[in-house]
N, C-alpha and C positions, 0 to 999 in steps of 0.2 A: 423092153423098156420098163414096163410096170414091175416086173420081177426085180429089176435093179433098184427101183425106188423102194420097194418093200424090204429088200435085203439091206439097203442103205439105212432105212429107218430103224430096222431091228438092230443093226450093228451099232448105230449111234446110241440107241436106247440102252443096249446091254453095256456098252462102254461107259456111259454116264452113270449107270447103276453100280458098275464095278469101281469107278473112281471115287464118286462122292456119295453114293447111296440114294440119290434122288434123280429124277428125270429132269432134263433141261427144257422140255417143251417139244412139241411136234416139229416145228421148223428147225430148231437148233439140233435136235436128234437127227433129222434128215441131213442137214448140212454136215454134221460130224461124221455121219455114216458115209456120205459121198466122199468127203475129203479123206476120211480114214481108209476108204477103199483104195483110193489112189496111193496113199502113203503105204498101206499094207501091201498092195500089189507091187509097188516099187521095191519094198524091202524083201518080199518073198521072191521077186525076180532076181535080186542081188544074190540070194543064197541058193537059187535054183529050185525053188519049190513051186510046183504048178497047182493051180486050183481049178479043177474041172467041174465040180458039182456046186450046187447052191450052198451046201454046208461048208465047203472049202472057201467059197467067196465070203460067207458070213463070218467065218473065223478070221479070215484075212482082214475084213472090214472092222471087226471088233478090235483086233490087235492094233490096226492103224489108227482107229478112232481113240483108243486108249492112249496111244503115243501122242496124238494131237492134243488131247485133254491135258496130259502131263506137261507138255511143252507150254501150253497156254497158262497153266497154273504156275509154272516156274517164271514165266514172263511177267505175270501180274504181281509177283512179290516184290 
């Protein structure tokens, strides 16, 4: 449980840095990482990629969180 929260926070932080260059804050980063983990896990599952290690889960979360950030940016316009 604690490792999932840490991975979620890191994934949200990295994705927000990749997208806009600044951090969104602790709670927003955690939320983005958790939602991104679900989105990334769903997408990885669609293409048949398994994530067994914490690094694979982090990469999956970052990709998912970046997609979530991109969608929200497009909706806000």
